[in-house]
N, CA, C and O of each residue as an XYZ file, in Angstrom:
660
protein
N       0.831     -1.159      0.000
C       0.000      0.000      0.000
C       0.890      1.242      0.000
O       1.963      1.283      0.601
N       0.388      2.235     -0.699
C       1.194      3.442     -0.831
C       1.064      4.299      0.412
O      -0.011      4.446      0.993
N       2.170      4.843      0.786
C       2.173      5.730      1.949
C       1.669      7.097      1.562
O       1.773      7.482      0.397
N       1.139      7.824      2.481
C       0.627      9.168      2.169
C       1.713     10.100      1.634
O       1.422     10.967      0.811
N       2.946      9.942      2.080
C       4.016     10.825      1.591
C       4.319     10.532      0.122
O       4.626     11.457     -0.631
N       4.241      9.264     -0.305
C       4.452      8.929     -1.712
C       3.357      9.534     -2.586
O       3.618     10.063     -3.666
N       2.129      9.440     -2.090
C       1.006     10.002     -2.836
C       1.170     11.513     -2.957
O       0.900     12.093     -4.009
N       1.605     12.132     -1.892
C       1.807     13.578     -1.882
C       2.941     13.960     -2.841
O       2.839     14.961     -3.551
N       4.017     13.172     -2.863
C       5.140     13.456     -3.772
C       4.694     13.357     -5.231
O       5.045     14.206     -6.051
N       3.931     12.334     -5.545
C       3.438     12.165     -6.911
C       2.520     13.329     -7.296
O       2.627     13.865     -8.399
N       1.650     13.705     -6.422
C       0.729     14.806     -6.705
C       1.499     16.103     -6.916
O       1.187     16.877     -7.820
N       2.515     16.339     -6.071
C       3.322     17.547     -6.200
C       4.123     17.525     -7.506
O       4.228     18.547     -8.185
N       4.679     16.382     -7.853
C       5.437     16.264     -9.095
C       4.529     16.495    -10.292
O       4.897     17.209    -11.225
N       3.351     15.898    -10.270
C       2.390     16.072    -11.357
C       1.970     17.539    -11.480
O       1.860     18.073    -12.584
N       1.738     18.175    -10.346
C       1.350     19.575    -10.350
C       2.470     20.453    -10.906
O       2.209     21.381    -11.670
N       3.721     20.162    -10.524
C       4.872     20.937    -11.021
C       5.018     20.763    -12.528
O       5.266     21.730    -13.248
N       4.863     19.532    -13.001
C       4.988     19.277    -14.444
C       3.919     20.038    -15.210
O       4.197     20.610    -16.264
N       2.690     20.049    -14.684
C       1.608     20.759    -15.349
C       1.866     22.272    -15.328
O       1.589     22.965    -16.307
N       2.379     22.764    -14.244
C       2.653     24.196    -14.141
C       3.758     24.602    -15.110
O       3.667     25.646    -15.756
N       4.796     23.786    -15.212
C       5.902     24.090    -16.132
C       5.411     24.035    -17.571
O       5.772     24.882    -18.388
N       4.577     23.025    -17.886
C       4.033     22.905    -19.239
C       3.168     24.109    -19.574
O       3.273     24.664    -20.668
N       2.324     24.512    -18.654
C       1.464     25.669    -18.894
C       2.299     26.930    -19.082
O       1.993     27.757    -19.941
N       3.353     27.078    -18.281
C       4.221     28.242    -18.394
C       4.920     28.269    -19.749
O       5.021     29.329    -20.366
N       5.403     27.120    -20.221
C       6.054     27.051    -21.527
C       5.075     27.384    -22.644
O       5.412     28.120    -23.571
N       3.866     26.844    -22.557
C       2.871     27.129    -23.590
C       2.512     28.611    -23.626
O       2.356     29.190    -24.700
N       2.383     29.220    -22.454
C       2.084     30.651    -22.419
C       3.233     31.469    -22.985
O       3.016     32.443    -23.706
N       4.445     31.074    -22.661
C       5.620     31.795    -23.156
C       5.716     31.674    -24.667
O       5.933     32.670    -25.358
N       5.557     30.464    -25.185
C       5.629     30.273    -26.632
C       4.452     30.931    -27.334
O       4.595     31.442    -28.445
N       3.308     30.920    -26.703
C       2.143     31.565    -27.299
C       2.325     33.062    -27.408
O       1.806     33.686    -28.333
N       3.054     33.644    -26.474
C       3.293     35.086    -26.513
C       4.233     35.452    -27.664
O       4.199     36.575    -28.166
N       5.074     34.497    -28.080
C       6.008     34.769    -29.176
C       5.298     34.783    -30.518
O       5.720     35.482    -31.439
N       4.232     34.021    -30.632
C       3.505     33.973    -31.893
C       2.502     35.113    -31.926
O       1.523     35.124    -31.180
N       2.762     36.058    -32.793
C       1.853     37.197    -32.910
C       1.175     37.139    -34.255
O       1.723     36.581    -35.205
N       0.031     37.687    -34.346
C      -0.748     37.685    -35.574
C      -0.632     39.050    -36.237
O      -0.891     40.086    -35.625
N      -0.242     39.020    -37.484
C      -0.183     40.242    -38.262
C      -1.240     40.130    -39.357
O      -1.198     39.193    -40.155
N      -2.174     41.053    -39.411
C      -3.187     40.965    -40.460
C      -2.529     41.186    -41.821
O      -1.555     41.932    -41.919
N      -3.042     40.554    -42.859
C      -2.421     40.734    -44.187
C      -2.606     42.163    -44.668
O      -3.590     42.830    -44.349
N      -1.637     42.607    -45.441
C      -1.713     43.946    -46.012
C      -2.822     43.970    -47.056
O      -3.054     42.982    -47.753
N      -3.493     45.088    -47.155
C      -4.526     45.158    -48.201
C      -3.853     45.163    -49.572
O      -2.747     45.678    -49.733
N      -4.529     44.591    -50.540
C      -3.985     44.531    -51.896
C      -3.928     45.935    -52.471
O      -4.837     46.733    -52.244
N      -2.869     46.249    -53.215
C      -2.794     47.581    -53.814
C      -3.874     47.716    -54.881
O      -4.263     46.732    -55.509
N      -4.345     48.912    -55.077
C      -5.396     49.097    -56.090
C      -4.843     48.774    -57.471
O      -3.681     49.064    -57.755
N      -5.659     48.179    -58.328
C      -5.163     47.845    -59.671
C      -4.852     49.116    -60.451
O      -5.561     50.119    -60.356
N      -3.790     49.046    -61.212
C      -3.397     50.200    -62.018
C      -3.547     49.850    -63.487
O      -3.340     48.707    -63.895
N      -3.898     50.820    -64.249
C      -4.013     50.612    -65.686
C      -2.677     50.958    -66.326
O      -2.090     51.999    -66.031
N      -2.202     50.084    -67.201
C      -0.943     50.430    -67.877
C      -1.172     51.599    -68.825
O      -2.142     51.638    -69.582
N      -0.272     52.523    -68.761
C      -0.366     53.684    -69.636
C       0.437     53.423    -70.891
O       1.522     52.843    -70.840
N      -0.092     53.846    -71.993
C       0.618     53.678    -73.252
C       1.534     54.871    -73.469
O       1.114     56.022    -73.348
N       2.785     54.585    -73.789
C       3.673     55.720    -74.065
C       3.270     56.357    -75.389
O       2.723     55.686    -76.264
N       3.535     57.627    -75.533
C       3.200     58.291    -76.799
C       4.004     57.662    -77.939
O       5.162     57.283    -77.765
N       3.387     57.564    -79.070
C       4.048     56.970    -80.232
C       5.178     57.881    -80.688
O       4.995     59.082    -80.882
N       6.344     57.280    -80.851
C       7.502     58.045    -81.298
C       7.966     57.457    -82.626
O       7.939     56.240    -82.809
N       8.380     58.291    -83.530
C       8.888     57.749    -84.797
C      10.211     57.024    -84.550
O      11.012     57.429    -83.708
N      10.416     55.957    -85.295
C      11.667     55.201    -85.147
C      12.807     55.972    -85.789
O      12.664     56.510    -86.888
N      13.955     56.023    -85.087
C      15.092     56.748    -85.678
C      15.669     55.943    -86.845
O      15.552     54.718    -86.899
N      16.276     56.645    -87.748
C      16.901     55.994    -88.897
C      18.079     55.158    -88.408
O      18.814     55.597    -87.524
N      18.276     53.955    -88.967
C      19.412     53.130    -88.536
C      20.727     53.806    -88.898
O      20.889     54.371    -89.980
N      21.655     53.727    -87.954
C      22.964     54.338    -88.173
C      23.993     53.237    -88.361
O      23.861     52.162    -87.776
N      24.986     53.481    -89.145
C      26.014     52.450    -89.351
C      26.783     52.226    -88.043
O      26.952     53.154    -87.252
N      27.244     50.994    -87.822
C      27.997     50.732    -86.588
C      29.312     51.506    -86.592
O      29.908     51.725    -87.646
N      29.762     51.918    -85.406
C      31.021     52.667    -85.352
C      32.180     51.746    -85.740
O      32.124     50.539    -85.503
N      33.214     52.308    -86.326
C      34.351     51.475    -86.721
C      35.024     50.875    -85.485
O      35.126     51.512    -84.436
N      35.470     49.652    -85.641
C      36.142     48.978    -84.526
C      37.566     49.501    -84.390
O      38.278     49.654    -85.383
N      37.976     49.772    -83.157
C      39.367     50.213    -82.983
C      40.314     49.036    -83.200
O      39.962     47.879    -82.974
N      41.489     49.357    -83.631
C      42.496     48.313    -83.838
C      42.881     47.719    -82.485
O      43.030     48.456    -81.510
N      43.044     46.386    -82.411
C      43.398     45.788    -81.124
C      44.767     46.268    -80.660
O      45.712     46.385    -81.439
N      44.833     46.534    -79.388
C      46.097     46.993    -78.811
C      47.057     45.815    -78.719
O      46.624     44.684    -78.496
N      48.332     46.058    -78.885
C      49.277     44.954    -78.752
C      49.250     44.425    -77.312
O      49.109     45.202    -76.368
N      49.386     43.111    -77.147
C      49.335     42.568    -75.788
C      50.499     43.068    -74.941
O      51.636     43.165    -75.402
N      50.184     43.377    -73.706
C      51.221     43.832    -72.780
C      52.024     42.617    -72.335
O      51.455     41.620    -71.891
N      53.310     42.698    -72.452
C      54.168     41.583    -72.053
C      54.593     41.773    -70.597
O      55.087     42.839    -70.230
N      54.405     40.752    -69.773
C      54.748     40.887    -68.355
C      56.217     40.598    -68.093
O      56.544     39.673    -67.350
N      57.096     41.372    -68.690
C      58.520     41.113    -68.530
C      59.187     42.085    -67.574
O      60.391     41.976    -67.341
N      58.456     43.020    -67.021
C      59.099     44.026    -66.191
C      58.849     43.830    -64.697
O      59.428     44.549    -63.882
N      58.008     42.882    -64.325
C      57.664     42.693    -62.924
C      58.716     41.913    -62.155
O      59.689     41.436    -62.740
N      58.528     41.780    -60.849
C      59.503     41.066    -60.024
C      59.560     39.566    -60.305
O      60.534     38.915    -59.926
N      58.550     39.005    -60.956
C      58.550     37.571    -61.247
C      58.729     37.302    -62.732
O      58.411     36.211    -63.204
N      59.232     38.281    -63.476
C      59.364     38.144    -64.923
C      60.314     37.021    -65.308
O      60.071     36.323    -66.292
N      61.381     36.834    -64.558
C      62.325     35.763    -64.914
C      61.672     34.391    -64.741
O      61.918     33.484    -65.537
N      60.853     34.234    -63.719
C      60.127     32.970    -63.552
C      59.163     32.752    -64.711
O      59.008     31.631    -65.196
N      58.527     33.808    -65.145
C      57.593     33.717    -66.266
C      58.328     33.300    -67.539
O      57.870     32.419    -68.267
N      59.476     33.943    -67.805
C      60.243     33.597    -69.009
C      60.717     32.147    -68.945
O      60.660     31.436    -69.948
N      61.182     31.703    -67.787
C      61.626     30.309    -67.641
C      60.457     29.342    -67.837
O      60.625     28.272    -68.423
N      59.283     29.716    -67.349
C      58.107     28.863    -67.513
C      57.703     28.787    -68.978
O      57.322     27.720    -69.462
N      57.783     29.911    -69.690
C      57.464     29.896    -71.116
C      58.441     28.991    -71.867
O      58.036     28.247    -72.760
N      59.719     29.053    -71.510
C      60.711     28.184    -72.151
C      60.408     26.711    -71.846
O      60.526     25.855    -72.724
N      60.020     26.423    -70.609
C      59.693     25.041    -70.250
C      58.471     24.551    -71.028
O      58.421     23.391    -71.436
N      57.505     25.415    -71.230
C      56.327     25.042    -72.026
C      56.721     24.742    -73.468
O      56.249     23.769    -74.055
N      57.585     25.577    -74.035
C      58.003     25.373    -75.417
C      58.838     24.109    -75.572
O      58.848     23.499    -76.640
N      59.543     23.710    -74.502
C      60.357     22.495    -74.550
C      59.539     21.249    -74.226
O      60.072     20.140    -74.220
N      58.248     21.426    -73.956
C      57.383     20.283    -73.698
C      57.414     19.794    -72.263
O      57.185     18.611    -72.011
N      57.695     20.686    -71.309
C      57.727     20.310    -69.899
C      56.699     21.153    -69.132
O      57.074     22.078    -68.411
N      55.402     20.838    -69.285
C      54.390     21.671    -68.641
C      54.369     21.557    -67.116
O      53.942     22.491    -66.437
N      54.816     20.441    -66.574
C      54.825     20.297    -65.110
C      55.803     21.282    -64.479
O      55.491     21.916    -63.471
N      56.999     21.410    -65.083
C      57.979     22.372    -64.561
C      57.465     23.798    -64.754
O      57.646     24.649    -63.883
N      56.823     24.059    -65.895
C      56.275     25.391    -66.146
C      55.209     25.713    -65.112
O      55.135     26.845    -64.633
N      54.383     24.736    -64.761
C      53.342     24.960    -63.760
C      53.947     25.353    -62.414
O      53.458     26.274    -61.760
N      54.994     24.669    -62.001
C      55.633     24.995    -60.719
C      56.193     26.417    -60.723
O      56.026     27.163    -59.758
N      56.860     26.783    -61.823
C      57.445     28.125    -61.898
C      56.358     29.204    -61.910
O      56.507     30.255    -61.286
N      55.274     28.933    -62.622
C      54.197     29.925    -62.688
C      53.480     30.064    -61.357
O      53.048     31.161    -61.001
N      53.348     28.984    -60.624
C      52.744     29.094    -59.292
C      53.614     29.934    -58.370
O      53.099     30.692    -57.548
N      54.935     29.803    -58.504
C      55.839     30.663    -57.721
C      55.695     32.118    -58.155
O      55.663     33.022    -57.320
N      55.608     32.338    -59.471
C      55.457     33.705    -59.980
C      54.151     34.322    -59.483
O      54.093     35.513    -59.178
N      53.112     33.504    -59.407
C      51.827     34.025    -58.944
C      51.824     34.317    -57.446
O      51.040     35.144    -56.983
N      52.678     33.659    -56.694
C      52.785     34.027    -55.276
C      53.423     35.409    -55.132
O      53.176     36.120    -54.157
N      54.241     35.774    -56.110
C      54.887     37.095    -56.089
C      53.952     38.160    -56.669
O      53.815     39.246    -56.107
N      53.310     37.838    -57.801
C      52.402     38.779    -58.476
C      51.055     38.097    -58.727
O      50.801     37.636    -59.839
N      50.200     38.028    -57.725
C      48.952     37.268    -57.877
C      47.910     37.905    -58.787
O      46.932     37.243    -59.133
N      48.077     39.159    -59.187
C      47.055     39.809    -60.023
C      47.515     39.985    -61.468
O      46.926     40.767    -62.215
N      48.556     39.269    -61.863
C      49.048     39.371    -63.234
C      48.300     38.358    -64.107
O      48.506     37.153    -63.958
N      47.436     38.828    -65.015
C      46.631     37.892    -65.811
C      47.465     37.055    -66.781
O      47.058     35.954    -67.151
N      48.629     37.567    -67.197
C      49.484     36.807    -68.117
C      50.038     35.562    -67.434
O      50.164     34.512    -68.065
N      50.365     35.670    -66.165
C      50.861     34.503    -65.431
C      49.753     33.466    -65.274
O      49.995     32.266    -65.399
N      48.529     33.939    -64.997
C      47.399     33.014    -64.868
C      47.123     32.321    -66.199
O      46.812     31.131    -66.234
N      47.238     33.076    -67.297
C      46.991     32.491    -68.616
C      48.053     31.443    -68.942
O      47.733     30.370    -69.453
N      49.299     31.749    -68.651
C      50.366     30.780    -68.907
C      50.167     29.534    -68.036
O      50.422     28.417    -68.487
N      49.712     29.720    -66.792
C      49.428     28.568    -65.932
C      48.290     27.738    -66.521
O      48.343     26.509    -66.487
N      47.273     28.388    -67.054
C      46.170     27.664    -67.690
C      46.680     26.857    -68.886
O      46.235     25.732    -69.111
N      47.607     27.425    -69.645
C      48.180     26.696    -70.777
C      48.957     25.472    -70.297
O      48.858     24.399    -70.893
N      49.723     25.629    -69.228
C      50.511     24.507    -68.701
C      49.595     23.407    -68.170
O      49.857     22.224    -68.392
N      48.545     23.777    -67.485
C      47.613     22.794    -66.938
C      46.862     22.101    -68.074
O      46.604     20.900    -68.001
N      46.510     22.849    -69.125
C      45.840     22.251    -70.274
C      46.754     21.245    -70.971
O      46.304     20.181    -71.397
N      48.036     21.584    -71.083
C      48.990     20.678    -71.721
C      49.130     19.372    -70.950
O      49.521     18.352    -71.516
N      48.810     19.401    -69.651
C      48.868     18.189    -68.841
C      47.548     17.416    -68.876
O      47.451     16.333    -68.299
N      46.534     17.964    -69.548
C      45.272     17.259    -69.715
C      44.240     17.510    -68.634
O      43.215     16.828    -68.605
N      44.470     18.465    -67.744
C      43.503     18.761    -66.688
C      42.565     19.865    -67.189
O      42.784     21.049    -66.935
N      41.522     19.449    -67.903
C      40.636     20.410    -68.559
C      39.735     21.152    -67.577
O      39.444     22.331    -67.777
N      39.296     20.483    -66.534
C      38.414     21.152    -65.567
C      39.156     22.294    -64.862
O      38.606     23.382    -64.694
N      40.398     22.046    -64.454
C      41.170     23.109    -63.790
C      41.517     24.219    -64.791
O      41.559     25.397    -64.437
N      41.763     23.824    -66.040
C      42.045     24.829    -67.070
C      40.871     25.783    -67.216
O      41.050     26.994    -67.344
N      39.676     25.226    -67.194
C      38.476     26.059    -67.310
C      38.401     27.054    -66.157
O      38.090     28.225    -66.372
N      38.680     26.605    -64.947
C      38.649     27.511    -63.794
C      39.718     28.596    -63.906
O      39.467     29.755    -63.577
N      40.899     28.224    -64.368
C      41.974     29.210    -64.519
C      41.624     30.230    -65.604
O      41.943     31.411    -65.466
N      40.976     29.787    -66.671
C      40.571     30.716    -67.726
C      39.547     31.720    -67.204
O      39.562     32.888    -67.592
N      38.669     31.266    -66.334
C      37.705     32.200    -65.737
C      38.422     33.234    -64.870
O      38.021     34.397    -64.823
N      39.485     32.806    -64.185
C      40.278     33.736    -63.376
C      40.965     34.759    -64.291
O      40.984     35.953    -63.994
N      41.526     34.274    -65.404
C      42.185     35.176    -66.354
C      41.181     36.212    -66.860
O      41.490     37.400    -66.951
N      39.980     35.746    -67.187
C      38.958     36.655    -67.704
C      38.623     37.748    -66.694
O      38.354     38.888    -67.072
N      38.640     37.399    -65.415
C      38.322     38.406    -64.397
C      39.451     39.421    -64.212
O      39.212     40.532    -63.739
N      40.666     39.050    -64.578
C      41.810     39.950    -64.375
C      42.288     40.631    -65.661
O      43.076     41.574    -65.593
N      41.829     40.176    -66.827
C      42.401     40.620    -68.101
C      42.169     42.097    -68.385
O      42.951     42.712    -69.110
N      41.125     42.670    -67.836
C      40.885     44.096    -68.050
C      40.631     44.402    -69.512
O      39.820     43.737    -70.157
N      41.319     45.405    -70.040
C      41.112     45.847    -71.419
C      42.273     45.377    -72.286
O      42.942     46.187    -72.926
N      42.508     44.079    -72.305
C      43.569     43.497    -73.121
C      42.915     42.532    -74.107
O      42.757     41.350    -73.800
N      42.530     43.028    -75.301
C      41.767     42.179    -76.222
C      42.535     40.944    -76.683
O      41.935     39.884    -76.862
N      43.842     41.058    -76.878
C      44.612     39.901    -77.341
C      44.613     38.806    -76.281
O      44.449     37.629    -76.604
N      44.795     39.183    -75.028
C      44.785     38.197    -73.948
C      43.394     37.586    -73.793
O      43.259     36.377    -73.604
N      42.372     38.418    -73.875
C      40.996     37.911    -73.762
C      40.672     36.922    -74.886
O      40.047     35.888    -74.650
N      41.097     37.243    -76.098
C      40.809     36.368    -77.235
C      41.522     35.024    -77.099
O      40.916     33.976    -77.321
N      42.791     35.047    -76.740
C      43.518     33.794    -76.545
C      42.934     32.985    -75.398
O      42.853     31.759    -75.469
N      42.534     33.672    -74.353
C      41.943     32.997    -73.206
C      40.609     32.348    -73.580
O      40.305     31.243    -73.132
N      39.819     33.038    -74.400
C      38.533     32.487    -74.828
C      38.728     31.220    -75.660
O      37.989     30.248    -75.507
N      39.724     31.241    -76.539
C      40.009     30.033    -77.346
C      40.433     28.872    -76.447
O      39.993     27.739    -76.643
N      41.283     29.154    -75.470
C      41.729     28.092    -74.554
C      40.552     27.592    -73.713
O      40.447     26.393    -73.455
N      39.690     28.474    -73.294
C      38.516     28.079    -72.518
C      37.615     27.154    -73.341
O      37.122     26.150    -72.827
N      37.401     27.487    -74.607
C      36.574     26.635    -75.468
C      37.202     25.256    -75.639
O      36.505     24.243    -75.583
N      38.509     25.217    -75.845
C      39.189     23.914    -75.992
C      39.094     23.104    -74.704
O      38.912     21.887    -74.744
N      39.217     23.779    -73.562
C      39.112     23.067    -72.273
C      37.711     22.521    -72.071
O      37.545     21.401    -71.587
N      36.698     23.302    -72.440
C      35.316     22.826    -72.292
C      35.027     21.665    -73.227
O      34.296     20.744    -72.862
N      35.594     21.696    -74.431
C      35.416     20.556    -75.347
C      36.089     19.328    -74.769
O      35.550     18.226    -74.872
N      37.251     19.492    -74.165
C      37.949     18.355    -73.562
C      37.209     17.808    -72.364
O      37.233     16.602    -72.117
N      36.542     18.691    -71.604
C      35.773     18.246    -70.433
C      34.549     17.456    -70.889
O      34.197     16.454    -70.268
N      33.891     17.897    -71.975
C      32.693     17.216    -72.469
C      33.022     15.861    -73.060
O      32.218     14.934    -72.964
N      34.185     15.731    -73.665
C      34.519     14.469    -74.358
C      34.838     13.345    -73.373
O      34.898     12.180    -73.763
N      35.043     13.688    -72.095
C      35.366     12.648    -71.126
C      34.157     11.958    -70.636
O      34.256     11.051    -69.810
């Protein structure tokens, strides 16, 4: 048989649990507020712009001659760049990649170094990384049409190589 103190403990525990539950529900209920929906804006009629005569077609402006590409031979990493270009021409793209990565640690915003690195990586057959490097070159190339054009051709070749796999 249960003792009166056990019955009292159970009743007190049950009462405490109910009080805590009620307190939590009231607290959470206070957090949920009701906001009435905004009234719909009044419908507007589209206004027709006044009819304007079409201007006569004008011939396209002449294209400026492309500027010669800027050669990155004057910077602090120019010797690394020249050595990397020589390694690429000799058929050693892995060595060229290492030299260009060193050059980029010295001059990280030189788009010519990034382009040469993309060429070295492409020569090694890593088309996905070449594509990423070409996107980097495009972001840094600025107003260098020759660099942009060469980079676009390399990007297209890298994307074709990625699709063929």
